[in-house]
N, CA, C, O and the ligand as a Tripos MOL2 file, in Angstrom:
@<TRIPOS>MOLECULE
protein
  245   243    62     0     0
PROTEIN
NO_CHARGES

@<TRIPOS>ATOM
      1 N          21.3760    2.7430   10.8150 N.3       1 MET1
      2 CA         20.4130    2.3110   11.8340 C.3       1 MET1
      3 C          19.0010    2.7250   11.4550 C.2       1 MET1
      4 O          18.0560    1.9580   11.6350 O.2       1 MET1
      5 N          18.8550    3.9370   10.9300 N.am      2 SER2
      6 CA         17.5220    4.3710   10.5380 C.3       2 SER2
      7 C          17.0480    3.5850    9.3170 C.2       2 SER2
      8 O          15.8450    3.4180    9.1160 O.2       2 SER2
      9 N          17.9910    3.1010    8.5000 N.am      3 ASN3
     10 CA         17.6170    2.2940    7.3440 C.3       3 ASN3
     11 C          16.8590    1.0480    7.7610 C.2       3 ASN3
     12 O          15.8880    0.6550    7.1140 O.2       3 ASN3
     13 N          17.3010    0.4350    8.8320 N.am      4 LYS4
     14 CA         16.6410   -0.7840    9.3070 C.3       4 LYS4
     15 C          15.1930   -0.5030    9.6880 C.2       4 LYS4
     16 O          14.3030   -1.3100    9.4210 O.2       4 LYS4
     17 N          14.9710    0.6240   10.3010 N.am      5 MET5
     18 CA         13.6080    0.9610   10.7130 C.3       5 MET5
     19 C          12.7020    1.1120    9.4960 C.2       5 MET5
     20 O          11.5650    0.6410    9.5000 O.2       5 MET5
     21 N          13.2080    1.7670    8.4600 N.am      6 VAL6
     22 CA         12.4150    1.9700    7.2500 C.3       6 VAL6
     23 C          12.0850    0.6260    6.6280 C.2       6 VAL6
     24 O          10.9520    0.3920    6.2100 O.2       6 VAL6
     25 N          13.0810   -0.2640    6.5660 N.am      7 LEU7
     26 CA         12.8650   -1.5760    5.9600 C.3       7 LEU7
     27 C          11.7730   -2.3590    6.6750 C.2       7 LEU7
     28 O          10.8740   -2.8990    6.0310 O.2       7 LEU7
     29 N          11.8430   -2.4250    7.9660 N.am      8 SER8
     30 CA         10.8590   -3.2140    8.6950 C.3       8 SER8
     31 C           9.4760   -2.5860    8.5880 C.2       8 SER8
     32 O           8.4640   -3.2870    8.6120 O.2       8 SER8
     33 N           9.4390   -1.2950    8.4730 N.am      9 GLU9
     34 CA          8.1430   -0.6320    8.3450 C.3       9 GLU9
     35 C           7.5180   -0.9500    6.9870 C.2       9 GLU9
     36 O           6.3060   -1.1430    6.8840 O.2       9 GLU9
     37 N           8.3490   -1.0030    5.9540 N.am     10 MET10
     38 CA          7.8480   -1.3510    4.6330 C.3      10 MET10
     39 C           7.2900   -2.7610    4.6170 C.2      10 MET10
     40 O           6.2370   -3.0080    4.0280 O.2      10 MET10
     41 N           7.9760   -3.6750    5.2500 N.am     11 GLN11
     42 CA          7.4880   -5.0470    5.2850 C.3      11 GLN11
     43 C           6.1840   -5.1280    6.0580 C.2      11 GLN11
     44 O           5.2970   -5.9200    5.7380 O.2      11 GLN11
     45 N           6.0900   -4.3030    7.0670 N.am     12 HIS12
     46 CA          4.9010   -4.3210    7.8940 C.3      12 HIS12
     47 C           3.6700   -3.8680    7.1050 C.2      12 HIS12
     48 O           2.5910   -4.4380    7.2620 O.2      12 HIS12
     49 N           3.8240   -2.8630    6.2740 N.am     13 THR13
     50 CA          2.6740   -2.3370    5.5420 C.3      13 THR13
     51 C           2.3890   -3.1480    4.2790 C.2      13 THR13
     52 O           1.3440   -2.9620    3.6550 O.2      13 THR13
     53 N           3.3000   -4.0460    3.8920 N.am     14 GLN14
     54 CA          3.1280   -4.8820    2.7110 C.3      14 GLN14
     55 C           2.8960   -4.0510    1.4610 C.2      14 GLN14
     56 O           2.1050   -4.4360    0.6000 O.2      14 GLN14
     57 N           3.5660   -2.9310    1.3510 N.am     15 SER15
     58 CA          3.3460   -2.0500    0.2150 C.3      15 SER15
     59 C           4.6240   -1.8500   -0.5890 C.2      15 SER15
     60 O           4.8400   -0.7920   -1.1800 O.2      15 SER15
     61 N           5.4550   -2.8630   -0.6050 N.am     16 LYS16
     62 CA          6.7710   -2.7160   -1.2250 C.3      16 LYS16
     63 C           6.6690   -2.3090   -2.6910 C.2      16 LYS16
     64 O           7.4480   -1.4860   -3.1720 O.2      16 LYS16
     65 N           5.7010   -2.8930   -3.3980 N.am     17 GLY17
     66 CA          5.6440   -2.6420   -4.8310 C.3      17 GLY17
     67 C           4.9260   -1.3670   -5.2100 C.2      17 GLY17
     68 O           5.0160   -0.9180   -6.3520 O.2      17 GLY17
     69 N           4.2240   -0.7860   -4.2790 N.am     18 LEU18
     70 CA          3.3910    0.3670   -4.6060 C.3      18 LEU18
     71 C           4.1280    1.6670   -4.3420 C.2      18 LEU18
     72 O           4.6440    1.8990   -3.2480 O.2      18 LEU18
     73 N           4.1690    2.5070   -5.3610 N.am     19 GLU19
     74 CA          4.8560    3.7840   -5.2100 C.3      19 GLU19
     75 C           3.8340    4.9060   -5.2550 C.2      19 GLU19
     76 O           2.9570    4.9240   -6.1180 O.2      19 GLU19
     77 N           3.9500    5.8220   -4.3410 N.am     20 CYS20
     78 CA          2.9890    6.9230   -4.2850 C.3      20 CYS20
     79 C           3.0940    7.7950   -5.5300 C.2      20 CYS20
     80 O           4.1930    8.1890   -5.9200 O.2      20 CYS20
     81 N           1.9610    8.0970   -6.1560 N.am     21 LEU21
     82 CA          1.9550    8.9390   -7.3460 C.3      21 LEU21
     83 C           2.1090   10.4100   -6.9840 C.2      21 LEU21
     84 O           2.3820   11.2490   -7.8430 O.2      21 LEU21
     85 N           1.9350   10.7040   -5.7270 N.am     22 GLY22
     86 CA          2.0510   12.0910   -5.3100 C.3      22 GLY22
     87 C           3.4720   12.4730   -4.9490 C.2      22 GLY22
     88 O           3.9990   13.4700   -5.4430 O.2      22 GLY22
     89 N           4.1040   11.6670   -4.0730 N.am     23 CYS23
     90 CA          5.4280   12.0480   -3.5880 C.3      23 CYS23
     91 C           6.4780   10.9820   -3.8460 C.2      23 CYS23
     92 O           7.6560   11.2130   -3.5740 O.2      23 CYS23
     93 N           6.0870    9.8110   -4.3680 N.am     24 GLY24
     94 CA          7.0760    8.8000   -4.7390 C.3      24 GLY24
     95 C           7.5570    7.9240   -3.6010 C.2      24 GLY24
     96 O           8.4960    7.1480   -3.7800 O.2      24 GLY24
     97 N           6.9400    8.0260   -2.4390 N.am     25 CYS25
     98 CA          7.3830    7.2010   -1.3270 C.3      25 CYS25
     99 C           6.6810    5.8380   -1.3810 C.2      25 CYS25
    100 O           5.8580    5.5870   -2.2610 O.2      25 CYS25
    101 N           7.0140    4.9810   -0.4440 N.am     26 TYR26
    102 CA          6.4740    3.6180   -0.4630 C.3      26 TYR26
    103 C           5.7060    3.2800    0.8060 C.2      26 TYR26
    104 O           5.4860    2.1070    1.1080 O.2      26 TYR26
    105 N           5.3040    4.2840    1.5340 N.am     27 GLN27
    106 CA          4.6690    4.0010    2.8160 C.3      27 GLN27
    107 C           3.2050    4.4040    2.7890 C.2      27 GLN27
    108 O           2.8550    5.5710    2.6090 O.2      27 GLN27
    109 N           2.3700    3.4010    2.9750 N.am     28 PHE28
    110 CA          0.9400    3.6120    2.9240 C.3      28 PHE28
    111 C           0.2710    2.9810    4.1280 C.2      28 PHE28
    112 O           0.8130    2.0650    4.7470 O.2      28 PHE28
    113 N          -0.8920    3.4720    4.4480 N.am     29 TYR29
    114 CA         -1.7500    2.6920    5.3330 C.3      29 TYR29
    115 C          -3.0380    2.4010    4.5850 C.2      29 TYR29
    116 O          -3.4330    3.1500    3.6910 O.2      29 TYR29
    117 N          -3.6860    1.3130    4.9580 N.am     30 THR30
    118 CA         -4.8770    0.8900    4.2430 C.3      30 THR30
    119 C          -6.1020    1.5180    4.8630 C.2      30 THR30
    120 O          -6.3760    1.3170    6.0460 O.2      30 THR30
    121 N          -6.8500    2.2830    4.0670 N.am     31 ALA31
    122 CA         -8.0510    2.9480    4.5660 C.3      31 ALA31
    123 C          -9.2050    1.9550    4.6660 C.2      31 ALA31
    124 O          -9.9230    1.9210    5.6660 O.2      31 ALA31
    125 N          -9.3750    1.1500    3.6230 N.am     32 TRP32
    126 CA        -10.4180    0.1270    3.6670 C.3      32 TRP32
    127 C         -10.0790   -0.9900    2.6970 C.2      32 TRP32
    128 O          -9.2720   -0.8230    1.7820 O.2      32 TRP32
    129 N         -10.7090   -2.1250    2.9170 N.am     33 THR33
    130 CA        -10.5240   -3.2880    2.0540 C.3      33 THR33
    131 C         -11.8860   -3.8640    1.7260 C.2      33 THR33
    132 O         -12.7150   -4.0580    2.6150 O.2      33 THR33
    133 N         -12.1220   -4.1390    0.4450 N.am     34 ARG34
    134 CA        -13.3770   -4.7740    0.0580 C.3      34 ARG34
    135 C         -13.0970   -6.0790   -0.6610 C.2      34 ARG34
    136 O         -12.2870   -6.1380   -1.5860 O.2      34 ARG34
    137 N         -13.7730   -7.1100   -0.2230 N.am     35 HIS35
    138 CA        -13.5700   -8.4170   -0.8270 C.3      35 HIS35
    139 C         -14.7210   -8.7380   -1.7580 C.2      35 HIS35
    140 O         -15.8830   -8.7340   -1.3540 O.2      35 HIS35
    141 N         -14.3910   -9.0130   -2.9880 N.am     36 TYR36
    142 CA        -15.3800   -9.4760   -3.9460 C.3      36 TYR36
    143 C         -15.0820  -10.9390   -4.2470 C.2      36 TYR36
    144 O         -14.1590  -11.5380   -3.6950 O.2      36 TYR36
    145 N         -15.9020  -11.4950   -5.1490 N.am     37 LYS37
    146 CA        -15.7530  -12.9260   -5.3950 C.3      37 LYS37
    147 C         -14.3520  -13.2810   -5.9080 C.2      37 LYS37
    148 O         -13.7100  -14.2030   -5.4060 O.2      37 LYS37
    149 N         -13.8990  -12.5410   -6.9020 N.am     38 ASN38
    150 CA        -12.6150  -12.8790   -7.5170 C.3      38 ASN38
    151 C         -11.5370  -11.8230   -7.3210 C.2      38 ASN38
    152 O         -10.4440  -11.9380   -7.8750 O.2      38 ASN38
    153 N         -11.8370  -10.8060   -6.5450 N.am     39 ARG39
    154 CA        -10.8090   -9.7860   -6.3740 C.3      39 ARG39
    155 C         -10.9820   -9.0770   -5.0440 C.2      39 ARG39
    156 O         -12.0410   -9.1190   -4.4160 O.2      39 ARG39
    157 N          -9.9230   -8.4380   -4.6470 N.am     40 THR40
    158 CA         -9.9150   -7.6570   -3.4200 C.3      40 THR40
    159 C          -9.4760   -6.2390   -3.7590 C.2      40 THR40
    160 O          -8.4280   -6.0460   -4.3750 O.2      40 THR40
    161 N         -10.2510   -5.2650   -3.3710 N.am     41 VAL41
    162 CA         -9.9190   -3.8760   -3.6510 C.3      41 VAL41
    163 C          -9.5130   -3.2010   -2.3450 C.2      41 VAL41
    164 O         -10.1870   -3.3180   -1.3220 O.2      41 VAL41
    165 N          -8.4130   -2.5070   -2.4140 N.am     42 ARG42
    166 CA         -7.9390   -1.8110   -1.2240 C.3      42 ARG42
    167 C          -7.7310   -0.3390   -1.5320 C.2      42 ARG42
    168 O          -7.2770    0.0270   -2.6160 O.2      42 ARG42
    169 N          -8.0670    0.4880   -0.5730 N.am     43 SER43
    170 CA         -7.7670    1.9040   -0.6810 C.3      43 SER43
    171 C          -6.5900    2.1990    0.2230 C.2      43 SER43
    172 O          -6.6490    1.9680    1.4310 O.2      43 SER43
    173 N          -5.5330    2.7040   -0.3550 N.am     44 LYS44
    174 CA         -4.3360    2.9920    0.4260 C.3      44 LYS44
    175 C          -4.0590    4.4740    0.4180 C.2      44 LYS44
    176 O          -4.2010    5.1430   -0.6060 O.2      44 LYS44
    177 N          -3.6640    4.9780    1.5630 N.am     45 VAL45
    178 CA         -3.4050    6.4020    1.7080 C.3      45 VAL45
    179 C          -1.9340    6.6150    2.0400 C.2      45 VAL45
    180 O          -1.3900    5.9760    2.9410 O.2      45 VAL45
    181 N          -1.3140    7.4990    1.3210 N.am     46 CYS46
    182 CA          0.1030    7.7820    1.5410 C.3      46 CYS46
    183 C           0.3010    8.4060    2.9220 C.2      46 CYS46
    184 O          -0.4500    9.2830    3.3490 O.2      46 CYS46
    185 N           1.3250    7.9260    3.5940 N.am     47 ARG47
    186 CA          1.6020    8.4510    4.9330 C.3      47 ARG47
    187 C           2.2100    9.8410    4.8830 C.2      47 ARG47
    188 O           2.1640   10.5850    5.8620 O.2      47 ARG47
    189 N           2.7750   10.1820    3.7450 N.am     48 HIS48
    190 CA          3.5100   11.4390    3.6810 C.3      48 HIS48
    191 C           2.6660   12.5620    3.0910 C.2      48 HIS48
    192 O           2.6010   13.6500    3.6620 O.2      48 HIS48
    193 N           2.0150   12.3090    1.9450 N.am     49 CYS49
    194 CA          1.2680   13.3930    1.3010 C.3      49 CYS49
    195 C          -0.2430   13.1780    1.3770 C.2      49 CYS49
    196 O          -1.0060   14.0830    1.0410 O.2      49 CYS49
    197 N          -0.6870   12.0020    1.8090 N.am     50 GLY50
    198 CA         -2.1140   11.7750    1.9950 C.3      50 GLY50
    199 C          -2.8680   11.4130    0.7360 C.2      50 GLY50
    200 O          -4.0970   11.3410    0.7510 O.2      50 GLY50
    201 N          -2.1560   11.1850   -0.3530 N.am     51 ARG51
    202 CA         -2.8230   10.8500   -1.6070 C.3      51 ARG51
    203 C          -3.4240    9.4510   -1.5370 C.2      51 ARG51
    204 O          -2.8230    8.5300   -0.9840 O.2      51 ARG51
    205 N          -4.6250    9.3060   -2.1090 N.am     52 LYS52
    206 CA         -5.3060    8.0130   -2.0600 C.3      52 LYS52
    207 C          -5.0130    7.2080   -3.3210 C.2      52 LYS52
    208 O          -4.9670    7.7480   -4.4270 O.2      52 LYS52
    209 N          -4.8200    5.9250   -3.1330 N.am     53 HIS53
    210 CA         -4.6010    5.0130   -4.2480 C.3      53 HIS53
    211 C          -5.4940    3.8100   -4.0530 C.2      53 HIS53
    212 O          -5.7460    3.3840   -2.9260 O.2      53 HIS53
    213 N          -5.9680    3.2700   -5.1500 N.am     54 GLN54
    214 CA         -6.7210    2.0290   -5.0410 C.3      54 GLN54
    215 C          -5.9680    0.9170   -5.7270 C.2      54 GLN54
    216 O          -5.4730    1.0790   -6.8430 O.2      54 GLN54
    217 N          -5.8830   -0.2160   -5.0520 N.am     55 THR55
    218 CA         -5.2230   -1.3710   -5.6400 C.3      55 THR55
    219 C          -6.2260   -2.5070   -5.7500 C.2      55 THR55
    220 O          -7.1360   -2.6370   -4.9320 O.2      55 THR55
    221 N          -6.0420   -3.3180   -6.7660 N.am     56 VAL56
    222 CA         -6.9160   -4.4810   -6.9670 C.3      56 VAL56
    223 C          -6.0680   -5.7280   -6.9720 C.2      56 VAL56
    224 O          -5.0430   -5.8130   -7.6500 O.2      56 VAL56
    225 N          -6.5220   -6.6920   -6.1980 N.am     57 GLU57
    226 CA         -5.8540   -7.9840   -6.1500 C.3      57 GLU57
    227 C          -6.7760   -8.9940   -6.8150 C.2      57 GLU57
    228 O          -7.9200   -9.1700   -6.3970 O.2      57 GLU57
    229 N          -6.2780   -9.6520   -7.8460 N.am     58 ARG58
    230 CA         -7.1460  -10.5660   -8.5730 C.3      58 ARG58
    231 C          -6.6780  -12.0130   -8.4490 C.2      58 ARG58
    232 O          -5.4860  -12.2880   -8.3100 O.2      58 ARG58
    233 N          -7.6230  -12.9100   -8.5020 N.am     59 VAL59
    234 CA         -7.2950  -14.3200   -8.5530 C.3      59 VAL59
    235 C          -7.0070  -14.6770  -10.0120 C.2      59 VAL59
    236 O          -7.8370  -14.4480  -10.8910 O.2      59 VAL59
    237 N          -5.8240  -15.2390  -10.2580 N.am     60 VAL60
    238 CA         -5.4860  -15.5590  -11.6360 C.3      60 VAL60
    239 C          -5.5100  -17.0560  -11.8990 C.2      60 VAL60
    240 O          -5.4160  -17.4900  -13.0470 O.2      60 VAL60
    241 N          -5.6330  -17.8330  -10.8560 N.am     61 LYS61
    242 CA         -5.6870  -19.2730  -11.0700 C.3      61 LYS61
    243 C          -6.7220  -19.8940  -10.1580 C.2      61 LYS61
    244 O          -6.9220  -21.1080  -10.1860 O.2      61 LYS61
    245 ZN          2.8000   10.4200   -1.0660 Zn       62 ZN62
@<TRIPOS>BOND
     1     1     2 1
     2     2     3 1
     3     3     4 2
     4     3     5 am
     5     5     6 1
     6     6     7 1
     7     7     8 2
     8     7     9 am
     9     9    10 1
    10    10    11 1
    11    11    12 2
    12    11    13 am
    13    13    14 1
    14    14    15 1
    15    15    16 2
    16    15    17 am
    17    17    18 1
    18    18    19 1
    19    19    20 2
    20    19    21 am
    21    21    22 1
    22    22    23 1
    23    23    24 2
    24    23    25 am
    25    25    26 1
    26    26    27 1
    27    27    28 2
    28    27    29 am
    29    29    30 1
    30    30    31 1
    31    31    32 2
    32    31    33 am
    33    33    34 1
    34    34    35 1
    35    35    36 2
    36    35    37 am
    37    37    38 1
    38    38    39 1
    39    39    40 2
    40    39    41 am
    41    41    42 1
    42    42    43 1
    43    43    44 2
    44    43    45 am
    45    45    46 1
    46    46    47 1
    47    47    48 2
    48    47    49 am
    49    49    50 1
    50    50    51 1
    51    51    52 2
    52    51    53 am
    53    53    54 1
    54    54    55 1
    55    55    56 2
    56    55    57 am
    57    57    58 1
    58    58    59 1
    59    59    60 2
    60    59    61 am
    61    61    62 1
    62    62    63 1
    63    63    64 2
    64    63    65 am
    65    65    66 1
    66    66    67 1
    67    67    68 2
    68    67    69 am
    69    69    70 1
    70    70    71 1
    71    71    72 2
    72    71    73 am
    73    73    74 1
    74    74    75 1
    75    75    76 2
    76    75    77 am
    77    77    78 1
    78    78    79 1
    79    79    80 2
    80    79    81 am
    81    81    82 1
    82    82    83 1
    83    83    84 2
    84    83    85 am
    85    85    86 1
    86    86    87 1
    87    87    88 2
    88    87    89 am
    89    89    90 1
    90    90    91 1
    91    91    92 2
    92    91    93 am
    93    93    94 1
    94    94    95 1
    95    95    96 2
    96    95    97 am
    97    97    98 1
    98    98    99 1
    99    99   100 2
   100    99   101 am
   101   101   102 1
   102   102   103 1
   103   103   104 2
   104   103   105 am
   105   105   106 1
   106   106   107 1
   107   107   108 2
   108   107   109 am
   109   109   110 1
   110   110   111 1
   111   111   112 2
   112   111   113 am
   113   113   114 1
   114   114   115 1
   115   115   116 2
   116   115   117 am
   117   117   118 1
   118   118   119 1
   119   119   120 2
   120   119   121 am
   121   121   122 1
   122   122   123 1
   123   123   124 2
   124   123   125 am
   125   125   126 1
   126   126   127 1
   127   127   128 2
   128   127   129 am
   129   129   130 1
   130   130   131 1
   131   131   132 2
   132   131   133 am
   133   133   134 1
   134   134   135 1
   135   135   136 2
   136   135   137 am
   137   137   138 1
   138   138   139 1
   139   139   140 2
   140   139   141 am
   141   141   142 1
   142   142   143 1
   143   143   144 2
   144   143   145 am
   145   145   146 1
   146   146   147 1
   147   147   148 2
   148   147   149 am
   149   149   150 1
   150   150   151 1
   151   151   152 2
   152   151   153 am
   153   153   154 1
   154   154   155 1
   155   155   156 2
   156   155   157 am
   157   157   158 1
   158   158   159 1
   159   159   160 2
   160   159   161 am
   161   161   162 1
   162   162   163 1
   163   163   164 2
   164   163   165 am
   165   165   166 1
   166   166   167 1
   167   167   168 2
   168   167   169 am
   169   169   170 1
   170   170   171 1
   171   171   172 2
   172   171   173 am
   173   173   174 1
   174   174   175 1
   175   175   176 2
   176   175   177 am
   177   177   178 1
   178   178   179 1
   179   179   180 2
   180   179   181 am
   181   181   182 1
   182   182   183 1
   183   183   184 2
   184   183   185 am
   185   185   186 1
   186   186   187 1
   187   187   188 2
   188   187   189 am
   189   189   190 1
   190   190   191 1
   191   191   192 2
   192   191   193 am
   193   193   194 1
   194   194   195 1
   195   195   196 2
   196   195   197 am
   197   197   198 1
   198   198   199 1
   199   199   200 2
   200   199   201 am
   201   201   202 1
   202   202   203 1
   203   203   204 2
   204   203   205 am
   205   205   206 1
   206   206   207 1
   207   207   208 2
   208   207   209 am
   209   209   210 1
   210   210   211 1
   211   211   212 2
   212   211   213 am
   213   213   214 1
   214   214   215 1
   215   215   216 2
   216   215   217 am
   217   217   218 1
   218   218   219 1
   219   219   220 2
   220   219   221 am
   221   221   222 1
   222   222   223 1
   223   223   224 2
   224   223   225 am
   225   225   226 1
   226   226   227 1
   227   227   228 2
   228   227   229 am
   229   229   230 1
   230   230   231 1
   231   231   232 2
   232   231   233 am
   233   233   234 1
   234   234   235 1
   235   235   236 2
   236   235   237 am
   237   237   238 1
   238   238   239 1
   239   239   240 2
   240   239   241 am
   241   241   242 1
   242   242   243 1
   243   243   244 2
@<TRIPOS>SUBSTRUCTURE
     1 MET1         2 RESIDUE 1 A MET
     2 SER2         6 RESIDUE 1 A SER
     3 ASN3        10 RESIDUE 1 A ASN
     4 LYS4        14 RESIDUE 1 A LYS
     5 MET5        18 RESIDUE 1 A MET
     6 VAL6        22 RESIDUE 1 A VAL
     7 LEU7        26 RESIDUE 1 A LEU
     8 SER8        30 RESIDUE 1 A SER
     9 GLU9        34 RESIDUE 1 A GLU
    10 MET10       38 RESIDUE 1 A MET
    11 GLN11       42 RESIDUE 1 A GLN
    12 HIS12       46 RESIDUE 1 A HIS
    13 THR13       50 RESIDUE 1 A THR
    14 GLN14       54 RESIDUE 1 A GLN
    15 SER15       58 RESIDUE 1 A SER
    16 LYS16       62 RESIDUE 1 A LYS
    17 GLY17       66 RESIDUE 1 A GLY
    18 LEU18       70 RESIDUE 1 A LEU
    19 GLU19       74 RESIDUE 1 A GLU
    20 CYS20       78 RESIDUE 1 A CYS
    21 LEU21       82 RESIDUE 1 A LEU
    22 GLY22       86 RESIDUE 1 A GLY
    23 CYS23       90 RESIDUE 1 A CYS
    24 GLY24       94 RESIDUE 1 A GLY
    25 CYS25       98 RESIDUE 1 A CYS
    26 TYR26      102 RESIDUE 1 A TYR
    27 GLN27      106 RESIDUE 1 A GLN
    28 PHE28      110 RESIDUE 1 A PHE
    29 TYR29      114 RESIDUE 1 A TYR
    30 THR30      118 RESIDUE 1 A THR
    31 ALA31      122 RESIDUE 1 A ALA
    32 TRP32      126 RESIDUE 1 A TRP
    33 THR33      130 RESIDUE 1 A THR
    34 ARG34      134 RESIDUE 1 A ARG
    35 HIS35      138 RESIDUE 1 A HIS
    36 TYR36      142 RESIDUE 1 A TYR
    37 LYS37      146 RESIDUE 1 A LYS
    38 ASN38      150 RESIDUE 1 A ASN
    39 ARG39      154 RESIDUE 1 A ARG
    40 THR40      158 RESIDUE 1 A THR
    41 VAL41      162 RESIDUE 1 A VAL
    42 ARG42      166 RESIDUE 1 A ARG
    43 SER43      170 RESIDUE 1 A SER
    44 LYS44      174 RESIDUE 1 A LYS
    45 VAL45      178 RESIDUE 1 A VAL
    46 CYS46      182 RESIDUE 1 A CYS
    47 ARG47      186 RESIDUE 1 A ARG
    48 HIS48      190 RESIDUE 1 A HIS
    49 CYS49      194 RESIDUE 1 A CYS
    50 GLY50      198 RESIDUE 1 A GLY
    51 ARG51      202 RESIDUE 1 A ARG
    52 LYS52      206 RESIDUE 1 A LYS
    53 HIS53      210 RESIDUE 1 A HIS
    54 GLN54      214 RESIDUE 1 A GLN
    55 THR55      218 RESIDUE 1 A THR
    56 VAL56      222 RESIDUE 1 A VAL
    57 GLU57      226 RESIDUE 1 A GLU
    58 ARG58      230 RESIDUE 1 A ARG
    59 VAL59      234 RESIDUE 1 A VAL
    60 VAL60      238 RESIDUE 1 A VAL
    61 LYS61      242 RESIDUE 1 A LYS
    62 ZN62       245 GROUP 0 **** ****
């Protein structure tokens, strides 16, 4: 039953592919998002250890 809760939470945060470099978990919240012409930069903070990660989303086509 608790597994279901974790799954839906992961889908909610859209962070399935991102693994925390601090504690190895997959749960983040987004601190900020910046949109540039061809890319989007996001700062994500781990819910468990608080480590910050930056992700870049690029347009490839
Ligand atoms: Zn962490």
